[in-house]
N, C-alpha and C positions, 0 to 999 in steps of 0.2 A: 690679174691672176684669178683663176677659178675659185669657187667656194672651197673652203677647207674640207678635207675629207679624212676619214679615219685611215689608219694604216692598212696596207695591203692585206695583212693577216686578218684584221678585223672584217674587212670586206669579204674575204674568202669564207669566213664563218657565216656570213649572211647569204651565202650561195650566190654571190654577185658574179654573173657571167663575164662581165668586163674584167673583173679582178682575176678570174681564172685564166682568161686569155692573156692577161698581163703576166701572170705567174709562169705560164707556159713559155711566153716570149722571153721572159727574164732568165729562166733556168735551162731551156733547151740548149743554148750554145755552151753553157758551162758544163753540163753533163756530157755533151758530145765531145768537148775538148778533153775532158778526163778520160773518156773511152778511147779517143784517138791516141792519147798519150801512152796507153798501154798496148797499143797495136790492134785494137778492135777494128775490124773492117767496117767501112762506112755503112753497108747494108745491115750488118749486125748491130752497129751503133744506133741506127735509126730504130730498130726493133727494141733495143734496150732502153733508149730514151723514152719510147712510148710506154714500156713496162714500168719504168721508174715513175713517170708522171701519172700513170693509171693508179699505181699504189698510193701516191701522194693524194690524189683525188679521193680514192676510196677510204683512206685512213685519216684524212685531215680532220673530220669531225671529232675524232677521238684524241687528236693532238692537244696536249696541255703544255703550254709554255711555262716552264718551271721557274722563270725569271733568272735562270743562270745564264751567264754569257755564252752565246753560241748554241742555245737550245735548238733553234730551228735548223741551223745549218748542220748540227750533229745528227738530228733526226733525219734530215734529207740525205746526209752521207751514209747513214746506216741503211736507209732504204736502197740507195744506189748500190752499196756493197752487197746487200742481200739479193737484189735483182741480178746483179752481175754473177754472183756465186750460183744462183739457181740456173741462170742461162748457161753458164760454163758447165755445171754438173750434168745438165741435160744434153750435153755434147752439141749444143747449138752454137757454141762459141769456142774458138781455138785461138786465143790471143797470145801474143808474145809479151810477157811481162818485162818491164825495164830492168836492166842490170842482170839479165839472164836467169832471174829467179822464176819459180813457177807462179802461175797466176793466183793460186790459192794463198801463197805466202804474201803476195802483193796485197791481196784483199785483206788479209789479217793485219798487215801493217797499216792499211788505210782505216781499219776499224779501231785501232788502238789510239785513243785520244792524245797520248803523249808521244807517239812516234812522229819523226820529222815529216813523213809523208802525209799524215793526218793534219799536222800543223800547216803544211803547204796548202792542202785543200782549203783549210780555214782562211788563210791569207788570200788565196786566189778567189775564193767565194766572196769575201768581203769587198775586194777590189772590183771584181766583175759586177756584183750587185750594185755597188755605189755608182760605177760608170753607167750601167744600164738605166738605173733609176734617174740619174742626172739627165741622161739623154731623153728619157720619157717626160721628165718634169720641165724641160727647157721650154716647151710650148706654152706653159702656164705663165711665163714671165715676159714682160716687154723686152724688146731687143736690147735696149740700153741697160736694163737691169742685168740681163744675162751677160752682156759684154763686160760689165763691171765685175760681176762675180767670176767669170772665166779668167779675166786678166789678173785679178787680185788673188783668188784662191787657187786656181788650177795652174796658172802660169807664173805666179810668184811676183808679179809687179807690185810696186809699193802703192799705197792708197793715193798718195800725192800724184804719182805718175799716171795712174788710171784716171783720176779726177781731171787732170790736165788734158788727157786724150779725149775724154768724152764731154768736157766742158761743164763740170760740176764740182762739188766740194768733196774733200776726202771723207767727210761724214756721210755723204750720200753713198760712197763706195762701201763703207762699213754697214750701212743700212741694207744695201743690196745683198751683201754677203749674208747678213743676218736673216733676211727674208728667204733666200734660197736654202740656206742651211736648215732653217726651221722646217721648211716644207720637206726637205730630204729626210730629216730626222723623223718627221711624222710618217712619211711613206714607208720608211725603212724600219719602223718600230717592230722589233721582234725578229726581223730578218738579219740585221746587223746590230750587234749589241756592243 
């Protein structure tokens, strides 16, 4: 495994180019998915994704994680909503909102932390980020460690079952899980709370 590194958010604060590339890689598909969901055309979606990420880059130095659950994802959601609203108001965007409502109402629902649409954003955000970070972290582990983690945590096999499959002890399976989860928590610190 590579040397321990601080969370992605901390590396962004240090103006780490690799961290910024990782953030763009991590969030572009999620933002694009949400835009497609509301009927934004692919060309408009590409422009909007760029707008959102440009605002994130510009405003990140002022971002203060308030230690509340979901602070970063709420900040990102607010930026996405505001960029979409600006794009829509400038008549550069003519989406069809889900359920036949107008796009402005959709954005207002997405802005409201207690609305089911906003809660869906949060769930999808966390699931997407977890999957993407795991995929990025996979290369940091030996194949056997990753196999034990994948089978035990992601596929739900028992520790005894996984141990028998790879020729080790159940304790080694628990250790593999612990190592991968520790690295995931480290990388995701502040992104997923």
